[in-house]
Structure formats: C-alpha cells, structure tokens
Phi, psi and omega in degrees: 000303194227152177277185183301306179256120185233125176295130181097004180227125174236098186294346183272347183280125179284163175293156186286345180162190183274350182218176181298125182305306184289323177295323177297318180293328183263004184059036179269194180217168184220167173266300177225162182247147179232142182247124177293127183284351182260317184241352178087359180306131174259125180229164180273155186288174182287348173280336182290155182303322186262343177051049185290332179296313177295320177299324177296316175301313180302316185285327189252333187079006176294114195279334188248137167237155172239147176300142178247025180263143178303135176080003179241137178226017179288157179245154175232135174253112184293331184292324185251354186056041178245144174259142177236134185286345184208161176191195179293154178280122180271160179302143181286161357285153180259008178204160175288164182301138184295337178284347180284133184290159172230113359291165183209180347291142189316315185290348181249355181282122180290154180302327181261034185308326183294338179282351186249359182267161182263000000 
C-alpha cells in the first residue's frame, strides 16, 4: 500500500483511547472502531449510529484510518474509497481491549441495537 513516509500517516502517534471519542463524550455506543492514521483519533465505523470516523475525515481531511478491532490491520483511504490489507505499523495499542464488547461498550448498547445500524 504505502511507502515509508506517507502524507496523512504518522506511525508515532498513539490512539486517542480505547473507544470512540465522541461516543464516549455523549455516552453513546458503536459497532466497530476506526483509528485515524494521522492523529490517532478513535471514531466509530459507518455501521455505527453516529459514524464518527467518517465525520472526523470530513472535518479534518485526514485520509487514512486503520481498523481498531482485534485481529484486523487493514487500512481505508477515504479519498479513494479503497481498502488496503496492510500498511505501516502504527504506535501501540493497535486494537481496543479484547475484553471490550463489540458492539460496545456493553452497558450502553441497546437490546435492539441492530435496528439502529447503517
């Protein structure tokens, strides 16, 4: 996918936390998490009710996210709508805590959560 130095990727920046920044502030929930490869912002995926990862790209122009799900390391380029199976290794941690539920966080996910996803 990418060479050593890539505009829009800073491998030294750690993730902003274990969950979606905006969902945590609003006491919301998410389906899956995405990590901005430029600033480390953790946002929720487009299946999630609030779609904060895409909103972060729209607001900042930071083009790449990496999955923040355990066992996944793919990248997405918002500019081209392309997925890449591999890319540079980002600063740890590279996934949310394995004990964290998906969707999560468990205590905030409604019983009818599937009715709320995109």
